[in-house]
C-alpha positions, 0 to 999 in steps of 0.5 A: 394292401388297401382295403377299399369299399369293404365292410369290415368287422368292428374289431378292425381299426377304422379306415376312412380311405375312399371317403370324399373329403368335400362331401363329408365336410358339410360346412365347406359348401356353406362357406364357399357360398359366402366367399365365391361368386355364385356363377364361379361356385356353380362352375367349380362345384363339379371340380370340388366334388371330383377333387374331394373324391381324389383327395380321399382316395387316389391322391392320398395313396399317391402321397403316402407312396411319394412320402416313402420314396423321396427324390434322389439327386444324380450328379452325372449321366451313366456315360459320364456327362456332367448333367444333374437331375433329380429323380422323382418317384412316379407317384410324385410325378402323378401328383404333379400332373393333378396339381399343375395340369388337371386342376391348374392350381399354379396357373388359375390366378394368372390366366383364363381357361383353367378348368374352363373358366374364361378369366383368372380366378380370385384367390378364394377359388385357388385356396379353396381347391388347395385346401382340399388338395393339401388334405392328401398331399402337403409336400407338392403344395410348396412347389405349386405355391412357389410357382404361383407366387413367383409368377405373381411377383414377376408380373408385378415387377418384371420387365415386359421382355421377361414376361413375354419370354417366360410367362407362358411357361410358368402358367402352362397346364401342359406338363411338357411345356410347364416351368415350375418356380422356386425361391433361393433366399436362405444362406449359411449366415443369412436365414431370418436375417436376410440382410446378411446375405453375401451372394454377389451379382455383377453385370455381364454386359449384355443386360444379364447378371452373373451370380456367385455364392451359396444358398443353403435351403432351396426347395424345388431346386431343379425348378425351371426358374427361381427368384434369387436375392443377391448383392450387386458389387458395390451395393451397401450392406443390409437389405437395402443393398439387395437386388432381385433376380430371375434365375433360369435353370437352362440358358437360351441355348438349352445348356444348363445354367452355371449353378449346382445342386450340392445335395438334397436335404433329409427333412422331417416332413414334406419328404416327397418334395426335394429341397437342396443346397445351391452353389452359384458359379457365375450363374446367368440371371435377370434383374427383376424390378429396381436395384436396391429394392430387391428385398421389398419386392421379394416380400411380395413373393414371401407374403404370398408363400406365407398365406399359402402356408396358412392355407396348407395348415388349415387343410392339414388341420381339417384332414386331422379332424376328419380322421379323428371324427371318423375314428371317434364315430366308428371305434367302440371302447367299453361298449360305447362309441368314442364320440359319446365319451365326454372327454373325447367330445371335449378334445374333438371340439377343441380341435374343431375350434382351431380348425375352423378358425384357420378356415375362416381366416383363410377366406377372410385373407383371400378376400382382402387380397382380392381387394388389395390386388384391385387397388383398394387401400383397405384391402392392402392394409388388411392383407398386410396384417392378416397374412402374418397372422394366419402364418403365425397362429394357424401354422402353430395350431396345426402342430397341436391339431394333427398331434391330437388326431394322432392321439385319437387314433391311438397307437396306430396313429403313430404308425407310418402306414396311417396318415396321422404320422405324416400329418404331424411331420408335415405340420411342423414345417409351416412355423419355420419356412418363410419366417419362424413364429418370432419373425412373423409375430414381429412383422405383425407389430411392424405392420402396425407401426408402419401402416396402422393396420390395427385400425383397419383391422378393428374397423373390419371387425366392426363391419363383420359384427354389424352384419352378424346382427348379434343381440345388444348384450352379446355385441357389447361383450364382443366390442369390449373384448376386441377393444382390449385386443386392439389396445394390446396390439397398439401398445406392443407396437408403439412401445415397442414391446417385442416381448408382447409380439406373440401374445398380440399376434395370437389375440389379433388372430382370435379376434378376427376369427371370432368376428368372422365366424359370427358373420358367417353364422348370420350369412349362412344361416348355420349358428354352429359357427356362432357357437364356435365364435363364442368358444373362441371368445371364451377360451382363447380370449377370455380370462379363465380360472383353472380351478373353476368348475366349467358348465356342462356343454354336452348338448352343444358339443354333440351338436357341433360334432354332428356337423349338422346345421344349428339354430341360434335358439340352441345356443344359451343366451341367443334364444 
């Protein structure tokens, strides 16, 4: 039984159910003021408030139920009809209604009218709302992201007739009219090596194509549409021979398309959402974009999904930090609150640094994406490198932060009726889907070699630090460290030294987030983010003697953990 709004004696395990996840996060509103236009933020303020309340109560309850009742595949109707269906628990279906219909998370980037706003919303708005939603439910955010990114890729490369026919379904907020999206890429022998794909395509003679082959890992397999990579007959080997196709679940006459869901995967996390294996038996599909450029075009959808992975990792970390802070403030041990114990303070601050890095990177990448979509070349360059950076580092950090949150709660955190166990299981997904850590780190180096993205990123750091108005000695210190980061990344890309890819990617991420948080501190008037930036510089980019006696940071740690505003004078060296 869920105990809501009941004052429990201190002997009980602290239960945070019912808290508004937007209201308890005072830094979030300050950041939204920096990254969203004032009129849009004012319009969305009630939605953030409402979603925060839902995420801390009803959505969280639904997510736990859906996680314990994963979807099941039915191959036939009860009277023998050969019609497949995936049965989803009513809790998951209610979560779908909130995400797709009430908040329009998959549609708001593509059409006006969502949440009463007359125009499509910028990426920062979509990710800001998703950041709250994912703190309750992770699994559904994958189909939501794929629906959004499939629509984006179709709008970018699809023929006008495909857009006219299918865009209304993909951007609907009416659950009866909505068609969800998916992407079918992975094969038995073609995971990270997409060019090894053996799925074939041949013209049907009526403008459509017929696909044959198997896709090994397909999330949201019963989606209304999927983007599929296949090799047209006679096309060369490797990624250059692949084409991109739009695969409808149903044909124009209402009959099922010719592909089967062979089985569903029994996954460690994201259990609420179906993932399966697909066999294409001459399935009808439609060419998207140009022959021979399918992989290049598909990377647009992959990169959109990678950014979504980073956003979801940021949300998972914030939920884990929320829980850890709540437990530490409410739980007594040896006559003291946990949050007053020095080792606990150190652990919580480390979690906070990683969490806030991801949140700043989320907003910085969203801002770059908005510029890129408007045709800005600098925005394109920044998006090209910042997307794999957040996918690489934030997704890895989420595994550690959610694990530490489990530890803070103690033995109960290991029990499935609390949120922490689900957070840990879900957090491991981000480092795998849409490219493992090694693949994504190598993509960072590839972007530097092809487009010199490190030069654009370095210029971005300089602009942020100029606007941060740091003291001269502090600015020189930042410039020296960030200069070494750029030098390392450039060397790794030029050599090429693939063995340095992960080291370089981590350093670039830390440099970007340190500069961003210093900028945020000045713009928001809250020096807490400057202290967080200093901790990034010191502990994630600085040389450290493991045997040195570290200074006592108790006063600063207490201020950080109070989550109240802070002035520069409270940071040593900034008075």
